[in-house]
N, C-alpha and C positions, 0 to 999 in steps of 0.2 A: 263820085261823079266821074264820068269819063267821056271822051270824045266831044268835048265842048268846043264848038267852032269859034273862031276869032271874034266876030261881032257880038256873039252871045256872051263870051268871056268878058269882053270890054264892058258890056252892059251890067253884068253881074258885079264887076269890080267897082263901077260907078255907084251902084246901089249898096256897096259895102256888104254884099251877100256873104263873102267868105269870112267875115268877122264872126258870123253866127254859125258857120259850118263846123261840125265836130269831126268830120272825116277828111279824106284826102281828095285831091283832084288829079286825075291821070290823063295823060295824052291819048292813051288807047285803052280799049277794053282788055287787051292782052296784058298790059302792064298792071292793070288793076287786079286781074285774076292771079298773076304771079305773086303780087304782094300779099294777097289774101291767102293763097295756097301755093307756096313755092314748089310743092311736090307735083304740081300740074304737069311739069315737064317730063315726069317719069311715067306718064300714061302710055 
C-alpha cells in the first residue's frame, strides 16, 4: 500500500488492519517501486 492519507491511516490503525497485512506501507508510490525494484533508477 502507498499514498495513504492521514485520516484513512488513522482509521486503518483503529481497525487493527495492519496486524493482518503481509506487505509494507509506503509514504509514496516512488518509495514502493524503489523497494520492489531498486534498478528502477537505472532507466
